[in-house]
Structure formats: structure tokens, C-alpha cells
N, C-alpha and C positions, 0 to 999 in steps of 0.2 A: 861533485860526483854525479849529481842528478842530470847534468847536461853533457856528460861524456859521449853519449850516443849521437850527439849532433856535431861533434868535432871531426875534423879531417885527420887523415893518417899523420900528416905533418904535426898538427897540434898535439895529438896523442903521443907521438914519438918524442917530441920535445919535452913533454911532461915526464915521460919515462926516463929520458937521459938526464933530466935535471933532478931526478929523484924526488919530485913532488908527487909522484904516483908510482905504484909498483905494478908489475905485470899481473900479479895475483889479484890485486884490487880491481884492475881493469877487467880481468877475466871474470871475476865474481859479479861485477856490474852487468856485463853482457850475458852471462849465464842466467842471471835472474830475469832479464828481458826475454831471452830465448825460451826459458821455461814457461813464461807467461804468454807465449806466442798465440795469437788468435787467427793468424793468416793460414796456418797449416804448412808453413815453410819447412820446419825441421822434421826430419824422419828419425834421427838418432842424436841423442845428447848423452854424454857421459861426463858428469862433473868431475869425477876423480881423475880421469885421463886428461881433461882440460887443465885442471889445476896443477897436475904434475908437470905439464908442459910450461905452464906459467912460472912455476918454481925454477925450471931450467932456464927460462928467459931471464928471471931475476938474477940468477947466478951469472949469466953472461953479461948482463948489464953491470953487475958488480965487479967482474974481473976484466972488463975492457975488451971483450971479444964480441960485443953486440954489433949488429948492423942497424941501419935506420928502421928496419922492419921488426926487429926483435921485440917480442912482447906484445905486438899488436894482434888483436883477435881477427880471425878469418873463419869462414865456413866453406865447405866444399860441396859442389854439386855431386849428387849421389851417383854420378857416372864415373867418378874417379875412385879407384880402389884404395882402401886405407887399412892399415893393420889394426888399429885400436877401435875402429868403429865399423859396424856392418856396412856392406855395400849391396844395394839392390837394383840399381839403375831404374828405380821406380816400378819394378816388376815383381809379381809373385813368383816368377820363375827363379829369382835369386833371393827370395825371402830368407833372411837369417845368414846369408853368406858372409864369411869373414876372410879377407884376403891375407895371405902370408907376407905381403909386401906392400909398400906405398907406391902409388903412381909417381912418375918423375916430377910432375908439377907439384904434387903434395910434398914430396921430399925436398924440392928446391925452396919451397916457401917455409918448410917446417924446421925440425930440430936435428936433422941428420948432420953428417960430417961437413957437408957443404951447404946446409940449409940456412935460410935467412933468419930463422928463429921465431916465426909467427906462431901464434897459439890457436889451435883448432878448437872451435866451439862445437862442431858436429857436422852432420851430413844434411844436405838440403834436398828437398823433393824435386822431381823433374818429370816431364812426360816420359812414359815408359820407353826405355832404351833411346831417349832423346827424340822420340817421334811425335811431334806435335807443335802447335803454335799457341797453345792456350793453357798448358799445365793442368788440363782436365783429364789427360790420359794416364795419369799416375794410378797405379793399382791401389794406392793408399789414400785416395781422395784428392779432390781439386785444391789448388792453392787460391787464396783470395787476394785481390789487389788492395793494398792498404789505403789507397785513395778512395776506394768505393768497394766494400766487401761483396757487393752483388756483381762485380765485374771480374774478368780474368786478369791475371798479371802478365799474360803472354807466355810463350814457351819456346823451346823446351826448358830453358833456364829460368823459368818464372819464379821459382822459390828463391833463387839467388837474388833476383831483382827485388822481389817483395821484401826479403829479409833486410836488405840494405836500405830500401825506402822506409821501412817501418822502424829503423834504428835498432834492429835485433843484432846486427853485426856491422862493423864499418866497411868491410870488404868481403867479396866472395869470388870464387872461381865459377866459370861457366864454360860451356862448349857451344860452338857455332858450326852447324852443318849447312844450314841454308838461311840463317838469320837468327839463330836461337840465343845469341847474346844481345844483338842489336834491338830486336823487336821487344823483348820483355824490358830491356833498359828504357826504351822509349815509352812503353805503356806505364811504367812505374816511376818515371821522372828521375832516373839516375843516369850515370855515364857508364858505357860498356864498350869494350874494344876487342875485336877479333884480329889477331896479327896475320901476317902473310902465312899461307899454308906451309907448314914445315918449320916455322919459327919456334913453336912450342912442341915439346915431345908428346906423342900420343901413347907412349908406354904406360900401361896401367889405366888408360882411359877406355872404358868398354866401348867397343866399336859399333857404330851405326853404319855409316858410309865412309869407308877408309880414305877415299880420295878427296873427301870434303871436310871431315871432322877436324876441328881445330880448337884447342883450349884458349881461353882468354880471361880478361879481368873485368870485374864489375865493382864499382864504387861510386861515391857521390861526385867526384870531380875528375878532370883529366889528369891533374897532378897525382892524385891517388892512384889512378890507373897506370900512370907512367912508372911509379914506384913498384907496383905489383908486376907489371910486364917486364921490367928490367930484371927482376928476380926469377921469373918463371920461364923466360925464353932462353934459348941457347942450344947448341948441338947436343944430340944424344945418339950418336951414330951407332954405338954398339947395341942399342936396344930398340931403336926405331928406324926402320929402313926408309921412312919418308922424311926423316929429320934433315934439315938443311945444315950444311957445313959452314955456318955463318956465326962468327963469335957473338957472344952476348954483349949487349951494350946498355949504357945508362940512358934511357930515353928521356929522363927528366933533365939531362944536361942540355937538351935542345929546346926546353921551355923558355919562354921569354923573348924569343926572336920576333922582331916586328913583322907585321903582315904586309908592309908596303911592297907593292908589286906582285903579290900573290894572285894567281889567276884561278878563279873558282868556276869550274864548268857546271852548267845547269842543263842536264839532258831534257829535251822536250818531252820524251816518253815518260818522265817521272812526274809531269805536271798536267796530265791529260784527264780524260773522263774517268770518273771513279774516285778522284782525290777529293776528300772532304774539304769544304771551303774553309773551315776553321783551322784545319791542318795546314792548308796552303797559306793562310794569313800568318800563322806562326813562323813558317819557313821563310816567307817573304820578309818578315820583320828581322829574322836572323841574318838574312842576306844583306839587308840594309845596314845592320850593325857591322858586319864584316867589311862592307864597302867604306863605312865610316872609319874603320881601323886601317884602311889603306889597300884593301883587296879590290880587285876588279872582277866582275862576273862576265862569263863568256857563254853564250848559247851554243849548245852542241847537240849531237844526236847519238843515241845508242840504239840503232834500229832493230836489233834482235832482242830487245828487252822482253817482248811478249812471248818469245820462245823459251825463255828461261824456265818458266813453270813446267811445260811438258818435258823439256830436257832433264830438269832436276828430278821430276817425279817418275822418270824412267831409270836414270843412273842411280839415284839414292836407294830406291827399293831393290834394284838388282844387287847392289853391294850388300844391302841389309839381309837379303835372303841367303846370301853366302855366309856372312858373318854370324848370323843367328842360327845357322844349321848346327853349331856345336852344342846348343842347348837342347839336348835330346832325352834327358832323364837318365842317362847311363852313368856318366862320371860325376857330374855336378848339376846343380839346378833342380827345379821341382821334379819329383818323381811320383807318378800316379800309384795308387794302392792296388795291389793284387792284379797286376797285368796278366792277361791270358797268354800272351806270347810277346815276342820282341816287337812286332808291328803294333800291337795294342799298347805296349809301353811307349813307343815313340808317339803315336797318335794322341793318346790321352794325356801324356805328360805335357806335350806342347799345346794341346787344346786348353788344358786347365791352367797352364803357366802363363801363357801369353794373353794380352788383352786384345780387344777388337781392332784397334788401329794397327798394332804390330802384325796381327794376322793378315790384315788387308794389304800391308806393304810387302810382307813376305810372299803373298800370293801374286801380287803384281810383279815383284822382282823375279820370281820363279818363271812366270809367264814370258817376260821379255827376254829371259836368257835361254828359253827353251828352243829346241831345234825347229828351224823354220821361221823363228821370230827374232833371233839374235841380230841378224843383219838388218832387218826392217826397223827394229826399234832401238836396241842398245847401241849398235855401231852408229846409227844415224844420230842418236842423241849425243854421242861423243863428238861427232863432227860439228854439230850445232854448238857444243861447248867450246870447241876450238875457235869457231867464228865469233862467239860472244867475247872470248878473251882478246881476239884480234880487234874487235870494236873498241874495247877499252884502250888498247895501245894507240889506236888512231886518235882517240879522245885525249889521251895524255900528251899528244903532240901539240894540243891546243891549250891545255890547262895544267895546273899543278895538282889540284885536288878536284874531286867531283862532289857535288852537294845535292841533296834532295831529301824528300821525306823518307822515314824508315818504313812506315806503313800508310796505307791510304786513309785509315780512320784511327780514332782513339780506341782504347780497349773496349771490347764489346761485353755483353752480359754473360754471366755463367750460364751454360746450357743453350745459349742463343744459336750457336752453329753446331751443336753436338750431333745433330742428325744430318748434317750437310758437310761431309769432309771436303768437298771441292771448294766450298766457300772458305773453309779454313786455309786450304792450299793457296787460294788467290790472295790472301793477306800477305803472302811472302813475295809478291811480285817485285818489290823494290830491293829486297835483300838478296834474292837468289843470284842475280848476275855476278856480283862481286865474289860470292862463294864459288861459283862455277869457274871463275877466272883465278881463284886462289889469292885474291887481293886483300890487303889490310883494310878494314872498315870499322867505323864506330858510330855510336849513337850519342848525341849530346842533347840535354834538355833545353828546349827553346820556348817554352810557354805552355798554354793550356788550350784545349779545344772544347768540344761539346761536353756538357755536364761537368765542366771543370776538371777534365782528365788530362794528364800530361801528353805533350807532343815531343817527339824526338827528331832532331836533324841528323841525317846520315851523311857522314863524310867518308870518302873513298880515296885512297892514294895508290900509286903504283907499288909494285913489289918492294918490300924491305924499307918502306918509307913511313913506318909507324911513328917515328919521331916528328915528322912533318905534320901528320894528322893530329897528334897529341898537342903540338904547339898551337895549331889553329884553334883547337877546342879550348886550350888553356887561355889563349888571348881573349877569346870570346867570353869565357867565364870570368876573366879579370874585370870585364866591363858590364857584366850582367849578373843577376843573382838567381836565375831559374834553378840552378843546381843546388841552391841552398834551401829551396822550398821543401817543406815536409808535410805529410798528411796531417789532418787535424788530430790532435791528441798525442802526437809523437813527442 
């Protein structure tokens, strides 16, 4: 029992199905670890609700209706609404809010009529409304990186990454708007994948930037992520207008294919000035391993990479300013005390409820959508977005997957960039292009950089090619053990 938190989903599933372990025992083990959490990852834990789900899982395991995921623990980023746990999106604006329904992703992984039967351990912290790259923007305090508590775990899904890395939970959900699954996965030494935009339903996922937000999976290995992604993806046309009408598929069925002949594109823009030498060394070693497995590397160019940051930080705040306008203190959300009039209610409720980063992005978004600036900024950014997507299609004519670093450096210190939001934004330079193009992308642990902190390799594929990405990562992980490394004391 003492080593359960270091085992893969496959190992835990085999134990459950062999009846050498019960879902209740597994839930109790991870609940004890979650309750002793020192990283600040968990915002809400309800042992009674968790154990009730574990008992349901045991019943399914006993009567033969279990899936391979039934009884396995998971925790959800607090951006997904849940019926049995409060949902705050990391904001005081939603403190204490309880949803009357589960997000589609939560339902598909959980115990509904068509759920996989996973057991929810609770809700994980995140940057407020998923706005950030460090998980320091949560209204409930920063999350610490389990590899070094003085450093950030990345964001906005930093707590999801930290919880998996610290062995508090074997798997977690995350969301990726501009890199918020890949970057924290890289900084915490785990595997994380963002599927093609529209593959996973956004129903019940509190919106930040609707044309970019995408749910995904975070776990130790590519195989674990394949299991999770197979369950949470699929059309949800009645409830999500951006959902793709593409059938769900078993991504794990594509694992094990040889990499002989695979063409891996290396964009020159991902390896220029600003990239840490230790990060580059780890990426170069990973490329050498892929070549040893039969892949070939192809130099190529994504010339508009530098424009991804200005384009993203116009489009995303513009959509955020619209999405967050609903939080006005009237129907739900934080409401100020004793407002003098309606305008005072609006102003004070939003001022008190939102944090500084959220206010900054709302103001930027309102500005670029305002009369006289819409054409100059927002429409121009959308044109650049289209050109970035075109760059990727030209690149995929030369290669099968694109590889490079997830971030220019390893995780930085808590508070190090707190007063320099632009420096935080620049850390997203390598993840933003794939998000703007709606492409599937993932982070794979490939070693360690400065101060012994993890480094992640980013893999990007063309639309709907998640299986190919996961297979490349899986083959790499079959021949390396970086994904098995854990922080000291775990």
C-alpha cells in the first residue's frame, strides 16, 4: 500500500480488477496523502463524497460493469464545475459556489450513466480563471513546485501538475488556453496533453477565452494520458457549439507502433536566443534518443512564432472581457455589501471579486474591442492567427510531428516575476503557436536543467493526430525513465 502513489494507472487498474486492492482502499490511501498536502494543490476535499464514489466503483468492479478506469483516483482543476465539490476557478468572485451539474469532462470520467467510473479526490487550485503561467494568481494562495517548494509549478494548471508529481493523485484534469497544461507538466516533470481544439467538450468548463480553451489530461506517462484522453474526448454537440463531430477513439490502441521513418520537425525559431543551455541540452538528448528509435529530424521554420505572443494577448483578453462580464454581483458571484446604487454594485463587486491579473486582462480586452481599436488590434490579431495556422500546415508537409522545448527555462522562483507580467507572458512563447492554431500538443519529461529542475519536450501534431503524439511519447518513455523520476521524499 505504501507504494501505490508511484504506480501507473495500468498497474493500479490491474490490481483493482484482480481484486488484490479495492477502490475504497485506493481512495483512502490517496485521501490521506491529499489531506497531508504541503504544495497547496487542493482547494476542496470531501472524504465522504470520495468514499461514496469509491464504493460505487467497487460495486461496478464486482458486477462486471467496470471500465479500465473504474476505481482509479483523479482530481479536477477547479475550472470544471462539479456537483459535490465547490467550484471557484481560483477566484474570490466564485468563493463557495456549488454547481447543480457536472462538467462533461467530469461526467465522462466519473460515475454517471456513461462515465468511466473514476473516483474524484477533490478540486485543484489554478490561476484565477486560468489566467497565468505560475499558479501564483490564485485568490487562495500560490502552489509550490514539489521538486523545489521555493519555485512555481507553472500555470494555470499548476496544481494539477504539482499534485501528480507529488504523488497526491495519479491523474488530473487540466485546461490549456495558451500552454496551461504543457508548461506546468514540463515544470513538474510529468506528462500532459492538450487535444485538438473541440475534441473535448467545454460544457461546464468556466470560460476564459472560448476560441482557445481546451480540456486535457495530466499524469505520469503517455500511456496514462492515452487512457484518460480516450474517456474524456468525444462529441458533445447538444451542449457545446465548439465540439467537433468526431467519434471518440481509443488512443492507447495506437501505442507501440515503431518510430521507423517518423519525421520530426525542429523549428529554428524554437532554438534561438533566450533558450536556456541546459534546456537545450535535454531537448537535444531527447532528439538523439528518437533518432536511435528510427526517427529522422528535419530542420524547418515557423517564421511567425514571435507574433504568437502579441496575437494571443489581444485575442485571449478580448474574449475574457466578454466572458467575465457575467460576473457582476447580480445573479451569482461575489456581491459587495450595502451598494449605494446599481453602478456601485457593479463596480465594487467586480473590484473586490477579481484579482489584479484578471482585472488587467479585462481592461486590455475591453480596450482592443472598443470602437476605433477593434480593426487595428483584434481583427489584425485574428489575421496573424490565421497566418500562424498556415505556417504549421506548411511545416507538416515536411514532417509528421514538430518538437522543441515547452518553455525557454526551467521553473522560476515564487515571486520572481510577480511584478513583471510581461516576463510571465514571454514564458509562453513556444506553447502559444499550437494553441492559436488549435493543434494537439503535449509535454514529455526529458531530463533536468538548472538547479535540478525538470525539463519538458513539446510535441505538436496536425489536427486529430493525438494518437500519433501519444505513441511517440510512449515509445520514448519505453526507452527512458525520466517520467518515473519523483521529487525527494515522495
